[in-house]
C-alpha positions in Angstrom: 44.1 6.1 -5.7 42.3 2.7 -5.4 41.6 3.3 -1.7 40.2 6.7 -2.4 37.7 5.4 -5.0 36.8 2.5 -2.8 36.1 4.8 0.1 34.0 7.1 -2.1 32.0 4.1 -3.3 31.3 3.0 0.3 30.3 6.5 1.2 27.9 6.7 -1.7 26.5 3.3 -0.8 25.8 4.4 2.8 24.3 7.6 1.5 22.0 5.7 -0.8 20.8 3.5 2.1 20.1 6.5 4.1 18.2 8.0 1.2 16.0 4.9 0.8 15.3 4.7 4.5 14.6 8.4 4.7 12.2 8.0 1.7 10.4 5.0 3.3 10.0 6.7 6.7 9.2 10.1 5.4 5.6 11.4 5.4 5.1 10.6 1.7 6.6 7.1 2.0 4.5 6.3 5.0 1.3 7.4 3.3 2.2 5.3 0.2 2.9 2.2 2.4 -0.4 2.7 4.4 -2.3 3.2 1.1 -0.9 -0.1 -0.3 -1.8 -1.9 3.0 -5.4 -0.5 2.7 -5.8 -1.6 -0.9 -4.5 -5.1 0.0 -6.9 -5.3 2.9 -9.8 -4.2 0.7 -9.0 -6.9 -1.9 -8.6 -9.5 0.8 -12.1 -8.6 2.2 -13.6 -8.8 -1.2 -12.0 -12.2 -1.7 -13.1 -13.4 1.7 -16.8 -12.4 1.1 -16.9 -13.6 -2.5 -19.3 -16.5 -1.7 -21.7 -14.1 -0.1 -21.7 -11.7 -3.0 -25.2 -12.7 -4.4 -26.7 -12.2 -0.9 -25.0 -8.8 -0.5 -26.1 -7.7 -4.0 -29.7 -8.8 -3.3 -29.7 -6.8 0.0 -28.4 -3.7 -1.7 -31.0 -3.9 -4.5 -33.8 -4.4 -1.9 -32.5 -1.5 0.1 -32.2 0.7 -3.0 -35.8 0.0 -4.1 -37.1 0.7 -0.6 -35.2 4.1 -0.5 -36.5 5.1 -3.9 -40.1 4.3 -3.0 
């Protein structure tokens, strides 16, 4: 009886691992991972250009005024 329950537990553990791997490498999992990478990349770019923010903002304002006129 103990061996049977131990074997069942191992089988469920292997099935759970396959389920997690299948979820990660599925289409939805891949899209979620790539979306998270894109968000992290975007925030790292904002952090990297943080010191140039006044210059970028000034350029955007000048460009907007020029386009409105």
